[in-house]
Biotite code that builds the C-alpha atoms (Angstrom):
import biotite.structure as struc

atoms = struc.array([
    struc.Atom([0.188, -0.054, 0.046], chain_id="A", res_id=1, res_name="MET", atom_name="CA", element="C"),
    struc.Atom([1.563, 3.640, -0.984], chain_id="A", res_id=2, res_name="SER", atom_name="CA", element="C"),
    struc.Atom([2.018, 6.132, 1.643], chain_id="A", res_id=3, res_name="ARG", atom_name="CA", element="C"),
    struc.Atom([-0.735, 8.178, 0.072], chain_id="A", res_id=4, res_name="HIS", atom_name="CA", element="C"),
    struc.Atom([-3.395, 5.376, 0.046], chain_id="A", res_id=5, res_name="GLU", atom_name="CA", element="C"),
    struc.Atom([-2.696, 4.743, 3.684], chain_id="A", res_id=6, res_name="LEU", atom_name="CA", element="C"),
    struc.Atom([-2.965, 8.567, 4.345], chain_id="A", res_id=7, res_name="HIS", atom_name="CA", element="C"),
    struc.Atom([-6.509, 8.396, 2.620], chain_id="A", res_id=8, res_name="LEU", atom_name="CA", element="C"),
    struc.Atom([-7.395, 5.117, 4.139], chain_id="A", res_id=9, res_name="ARG", atom_name="CA", element="C"),
    struc.Atom([-6.259, 5.963, 7.809], chain_id="A", res_id=10, res_name="GLY", atom_name="CA", element="C"),
    struc.Atom([-3.585, 4.117, 10.110], chain_id="A", res_id=11, res_name="ARG", atom_name="CA", element="C"),
    struc.Atom([-4.098, 0.481, 10.540], chain_id="A", res_id=12, res_name="GLY", atom_name="CA", element="C"),
    struc.Atom([-5.755, 0.159, 7.159], chain_id="A", res_id=13, res_name="ALA", atom_name="CA", element="C"),
    struc.Atom([-4.687, -3.521, 5.444], chain_id="A", res_id=14, res_name="THR", atom_name="CA", element="C"),
    struc.Atom([-5.757, -5.259, 2.149], chain_id="A", res_id=15, res_name="GLY", atom_name="CA", element="C"),
    struc.Atom([-6.966, -3.714, -0.884], chain_id="A", res_id=16, res_name="PRO", atom_name="CA", element="C"),
    struc.Atom([-8.743, -0.556, -1.421], chain_id="A", res_id=17, res_name="ALA", atom_name="CA", element="C"),
    struc.Atom([-12.484, -1.004, -1.575], chain_id="A", res_id=18, res_name="PRO", atom_name="CA", element="C"),
    struc.Atom([-14.187, -1.236, -4.945], chain_id="A", res_id=19, res_name="ALA", atom_name="CA", element="C"),
    struc.Atom([-15.138, 1.801, -6.800], chain_id="A", res_id=20, res_name="ILE", atom_name="CA", element="C"),
    struc.Atom([-18.724, 1.789, -8.616], chain_id="A", res_id=21, res_name="ASP", atom_name="CA", element="C"),
    struc.Atom([-17.453, 2.932, -11.606], chain_id="A", res_id=22, res_name="LEU", atom_name="CA", element="C"),
    struc.Atom([-20.876, 2.478, -13.432], chain_id="A", res_id=23, res_name="ALA", atom_name="CA", element="C"),
    struc.Atom([-22.359, 4.950, -10.868], chain_id="A", res_id=24, res_name="ALA", atom_name="CA", element="C"),
    struc.Atom([-19.362, 7.154, -11.105], chain_id="A", res_id=25, res_name="LEU", atom_name="CA", element="C"),
    struc.Atom([-19.633, 7.267, -14.858], chain_id="A", res_id=26, res_name="LYS", atom_name="CA", element="C"),
    struc.Atom([-23.340, 8.178, -14.755], chain_id="A", res_id=27, res_name="SER", atom_name="CA", element="C"),
    struc.Atom([-22.277, 11.015, -12.302], chain_id="A", res_id=28, res_name="GLU", atom_name="CA", element="C"),
    struc.Atom([-24.962, 9.406, -9.283], chain_id="A", res_id=29, res_name="GLN", atom_name="CA", element="C"),
    struc.Atom([-21.841, 9.694, -7.388], chain_id="A", res_id=30, res_name="ILE", atom_name="CA", element="C"),
    struc.Atom([-18.557, 12.081, -7.072], chain_id="A", res_id=31, res_name="SER", atom_name="CA", element="C"),
    struc.Atom([-15.153, 10.604, -7.368], chain_id="A", res_id=32, res_name="ILE", atom_name="CA", element="C"),
    struc.Atom([-14.777, 11.871, -3.599], chain_id="A", res_id=33, res_name="PHE", atom_name="CA", element="C"),
    struc.Atom([-17.967, 9.207, -2.828], chain_id="A", res_id=34, res_name="ASP", atom_name="CA", element="C"),
    struc.Atom([-16.168, 6.380, -4.911], chain_id="A", res_id=35, res_name="ALA", atom_name="CA", element="C"),
    struc.Atom([-13.333, 6.102, -3.628], chain_id="A", res_id=36, res_name="ILE", atom_name="CA", element="C"),
    struc.Atom([-14.412, 6.285, 0.128], chain_id="A", res_id=37, res_name="GLY", atom_name="CA", element="C"),
    struc.Atom([-13.016, 9.596, 1.194], chain_id="A", res_id=38, res_name="ALA", atom_name="CA", element="C"),
    struc.Atom([-14.258, 11.332, 4.230], chain_id="A", res_id=39, res_name="THR", atom_name="CA", element="C"),
    struc.Atom([-14.165, 14.983, 5.480], chain_id="A", res_id=40, res_name="ASP", atom_name="CA", element="C"),
    struc.Atom([-11.654, 13.639, 7.788], chain_id="A", res_id=41, res_name="GLU", atom_name="CA", element="C"),
    struc.Atom([-9.339, 12.732, 4.699], chain_id="A", res_id=42, res_name="ASN", atom_name="CA", element="C"),
    struc.Atom([-9.997, 16.203, 3.151], chain_id="A", res_id=43, res_name="LEU", atom_name="CA", element="C"),
    struc.Atom([-8.676, 17.666, 5.980], chain_id="A", res_id=44, res_name="GLU", atom_name="CA", element="C"),
    struc.Atom([-5.841, 16.067, 6.184], chain_id="A", res_id=45, res_name="ALA", atom_name="CA", element="C"),
    struc.Atom([-4.946, 16.702, 2.681], chain_id="A", res_id=46, res_name="LEU", atom_name="CA", element="C"),
    struc.Atom([-5.321, 20.454, 3.292], chain_id="A", res_id=47, res_name="ARG", atom_name="CA", element="C"),
    struc.Atom([-3.066, 20.221, 6.519], chain_id="A", res_id=48, res_name="GLY", atom_name="CA", element="C"),
    struc.Atom([-0.597, 18.454, 4.303], chain_id="A", res_id=49, res_name="GLN", atom_name="CA", element="C"),
    struc.Atom([-1.071, 21.057, 1.715], chain_id="A", res_id=50, res_name="ALA", atom_name="CA", element="C"),
    struc.Atom([-0.455, 24.039, 4.180], chain_id="A", res_id=51, res_name="ARG", atom_name="CA", element="C"),
    struc.Atom([2.448, 22.415, 5.685], chain_id="A", res_id=52, res_name="ALA", atom_name="CA", element="C"),
    struc.Atom([4.328, 21.804, 2.301], chain_id="A", res_id=53, res_name="LEU", atom_name="CA", element="C"),
    struc.Atom([3.476, 25.413, 1.254], chain_id="A", res_id=54, res_name="TYR", atom_name="CA", element="C"),
    struc.Atom([4.801, 26.770, 4.307], chain_id="A", res_id=55, res_name="GLU", atom_name="CA", element="C"),
    struc.Atom([8.170, 24.202, 3.702], chain_id="A", res_id=56, res_name="GLY", atom_name="CA", element="C"),
    struc.Atom([8.559, 25.802, 0.384], chain_id="A", res_id=57, res_name="GLY", atom_name="CA", element="C"),
    struc.Atom([7.781, 22.494, -1.098], chain_id="A", res_id=58, res_name="LYS", atom_name="CA", element="C"),
    struc.Atom([5.865, 24.232, -4.194], chain_id="A", res_id=59, res_name="TRP", atom_name="CA", element="C"),
    struc.Atom([5.579, 20.934, -6.459], chain_id="A", res_id=60, res_name="GLU", atom_name="CA", element="C"),
    struc.Atom([3.942, 18.605, -3.967], chain_id="A", res_id=61, res_name="ARG", atom_name="CA", element="C"),
    struc.Atom([1.981, 21.264, -2.416], chain_id="A", res_id=62, res_name="CYS", atom_name="CA", element="C"),
    struc.Atom([0.251, 21.758, -6.118], chain_id="A", res_id=63, res_name="LEU", atom_name="CA", element="C"),
    struc.Atom([-0.007, 17.787, -6.380], chain_id="A", res_id=64, res_name="GLU", atom_name="CA", element="C"),
    struc.Atom([-2.044, 17.626, -3.258], chain_id="A", res_id=65, res_name="VAL", atom_name="CA", element="C"),
    struc.Atom([-4.005, 20.848, -4.048], chain_id="A", res_id=66, res_name="VAL", atom_name="CA", element="C"),
    struc.Atom([-4.489, 19.720, -7.625], chain_id="A", res_id=67, res_name="LEU", atom_name="CA", element="C"),
    struc.Atom([-5.605, 16.073, -6.063], chain_id="A", res_id=68, res_name="GLY", atom_name="CA", element="C"),
    struc.Atom([-8.122, 18.004, -3.840], chain_id="A", res_id=69, res_name="ILE", atom_name="CA", element="C"),
    struc.Atom([-9.443, 19.903, -7.236], chain_id="A", res_id=70, res_name="ALA", atom_name="CA", element="C"),
    struc.Atom([-9.728, 16.481, -8.705], chain_id="A", res_id=71, res_name="ALA", atom_name="CA", element="C"),
    struc.Atom([-11.837, 14.912, -6.418], chain_id="A", res_id=72, res_name="LEU", atom_name="CA", element="C"),
    struc.Atom([-14.137, 18.519, -6.679], chain_id="A", res_id=73, res_name="GLY", atom_name="CA", element="C"),
    struc.Atom([-13.464, 19.836, -3.058], chain_id="A", res_id=74, res_name="LYS", atom_name="CA", element="C"),
    struc.Atom([-11.243, 22.759, -3.876], chain_id="A", res_id=75, res_name="LEU", atom_name="CA", element="C"),
    struc.Atom([-11.875, 25.696, -1.772], chain_id="A", res_id=76, res_name="SER", atom_name="CA", element="C"),
    struc.Atom([-10.624, 29.253, -2.212], chain_id="A", res_id=77, res_name="LEU", atom_name="CA", element="C"),
    struc.Atom([-8.240, 28.760, 0.338], chain_id="A", res_id=78, res_name="THR", atom_name="CA", element="C"),
    struc.Atom([-6.837, 26.014, -1.509], chain_id="A", res_id=79, res_name="ASP", atom_name="CA", element="C"),
    struc.Atom([-6.628, 27.784, -4.569], chain_id="A", res_id=80, res_name="ALA", atom_name="CA", element="C"),
    struc.Atom([-4.900, 30.764, -2.975], chain_id="A", res_id=81, res_name="LEU", atom_name="CA", element="C"),
    struc.Atom([-1.752, 28.479, -2.539], chain_id="A", res_id=82, res_name="MET", atom_name="CA", element="C"),
    struc.Atom([-1.570, 27.572, -6.297], chain_id="A", res_id=83, res_name="MET", atom_name="CA", element="C"),
    struc.Atom([-0.113, 31.230, -7.831], chain_id="A", res_id=84, res_name="PRO", atom_name="CA", element="C"),
    struc.Atom([2.914, 31.166, -5.484], chain_id="A", res_id=85, res_name="ARG", atom_name="CA", element="C"),
    struc.Atom([3.383, 27.553, -6.145], chain_id="A", res_id=86, res_name="CYS", atom_name="CA", element="C"),
    struc.Atom([3.411, 27.955, -9.837], chain_id="A", res_id=87, res_name="TYR", atom_name="CA", element="C"),
    struc.Atom([5.536, 30.882, -9.644], chain_id="A", res_id=88, res_name="ARG", atom_name="CA", element="C"),
    struc.Atom([8.146, 29.003, -7.695], chain_id="A", res_id=89, res_name="GLU", atom_name="CA", element="C"),
    struc.Atom([8.073, 26.804, -10.213], chain_id="A", res_id=90, res_name="LEU", atom_name="CA", element="C"),
    struc.Atom([8.485, 29.222, -12.785], chain_id="A", res_id=91, res_name="GLY", atom_name="CA", element="C"),
    struc.Atom([5.294, 28.609, -14.489], chain_id="A", res_id=92, res_name="ASP", atom_name="CA", element="C"),
    struc.Atom([4.048, 32.477, -14.553], chain_id="A", res_id=93, res_name="HIS", atom_name="CA", element="C"),
    struc.Atom([1.327, 31.792, -17.282], chain_id="A", res_id=94, res_name="SER", atom_name="CA", element="C"),
    struc.Atom([-0.417, 29.255, -14.866], chain_id="A", res_id=95, res_name="SER", atom_name="CA", element="C"),
    struc.Atom([0.266, 31.352, -11.904], chain_id="A", res_id=96, res_name="ALA", atom_name="CA", element="C"),
    struc.Atom([-1.576, 34.355, -13.860], chain_id="A", res_id=97, res_name="LEU", atom_name="CA", element="C"),
    struc.Atom([-4.505, 32.241, -14.742], chain_id="A", res_id=98, res_name="VAL", atom_name="CA", element="C"),
    struc.Atom([-5.136, 31.035, -11.462], chain_id="A", res_id=99, res_name="VAL", atom_name="CA", element="C"),
    struc.Atom([-4.695, 34.537, -9.948], chain_id="A", res_id=100, res_name="ASP", atom_name="CA", element="C"),
    struc.Atom([-7.461, 35.991, -11.973], chain_id="A", res_id=101, res_name="ARG", atom_name="CA", element="C"),
    struc.Atom([-9.671, 32.758, -10.984], chain_id="A", res_id=102, res_name="LEU", atom_name="CA", element="C"),
    struc.Atom([-9.258, 33.468, -7.615], chain_id="A", res_id=103, res_name="VAL", atom_name="CA", element="C"),
    struc.Atom([-9.781, 37.196, -8.070], chain_id="A", res_id=104, res_name="GLU", atom_name="CA", element="C"),
    struc.Atom([-13.383, 36.526, -9.469], chain_id="A", res_id=105, res_name="GLU", atom_name="CA", element="C"),
    struc.Atom([-13.970, 34.037, -6.810], chain_id="A", res_id=106, res_name="ALA", atom_name="CA", element="C"),
    struc.Atom([-13.391, 36.940, -4.326], chain_id="A", res_id=107, res_name="LEU", atom_name="CA", element="C"),
    struc.Atom([-15.434, 39.017, -6.141], chain_id="A", res_id=108, res_name="VAL", atom_name="CA", element="C"),
    struc.Atom([-18.348, 36.757, -6.573], chain_id="A", res_id=109, res_name="GLU", atom_name="CA", element="C"),
    struc.Atom([-17.807, 35.968, -2.728], chain_id="A", res_id=110, res_name="LEU", atom_name="CA", element="C"),
    struc.Atom([-18.026, 39.415, -1.739], chain_id="A", res_id=111, res_name="ASP", atom_name="CA", element="C"),
    struc.Atom([-20.882, 40.324, -3.974], chain_id="A", res_id=112, res_name="ALA", atom_name="CA", element="C"),
    struc.Atom([-22.762, 37.223, -2.242], chain_id="A", res_id=113, res_name="GLU", atom_name="CA", element="C"),
    struc.Atom([-21.800, 38.636, 0.965], chain_id="A", res_id=114, res_name="LEU", atom_name="CA", element="C"),
    struc.Atom([-23.265, 41.737, 0.205], chain_id="A", res_id=115, res_name="GLY", atom_name="CA", element="C"),
    struc.Atom([-26.288, 40.388, -0.774], chain_id="A", res_id=116, res_name="ARG", atom_name="CA", element="C"),
    struc.Atom([-26.826, 38.370, 2.368], chain_id="A", res_id=117, res_name="GLN", atom_name="CA", element="C"),
    struc.Atom([-25.975, 41.549, 4.467], chain_id="A", res_id=118, res_name="GLY", atom_name="CA", element="C"),
    struc.Atom([-22.440, 40.196, 6.020], chain_id="A", res_id=119, res_name="LYS", atom_name="CA", element="C"),
    struc.Atom([-19.947, 42.019, 3.518], chain_id="A", res_id=120, res_name="ALA", atom_name="CA", element="C"),
    struc.Atom([-17.404, 43.951, 5.849], chain_id="A", res_id=121, res_name="PRO", atom_name="CA", element="C"),
])
């Protein structure tokens, strides 16, 4: 079992990974997050790992974890905020600009939504 699989399944996990219902996944009855049996606890552990990698300057690995979270369909705005610097530190300035724009658009939308709810600062 790989380190990443162990991390997703938890300490003490043994044996093969659970079967994935590919038919339900393909027909979009379930998300990939649910299909692999991931939990909110797993997601928070991945986010903690991404933050630690980011703070440690492990740009490529941090980006891999954040992109993995995105692949699960669980990317948050705070996850996305790490991406531009990772891309810049890796020399990929065009990707950094794209993500910067997407994050900025999301922040504008969030601000507008909070304004509609009367919660804007």
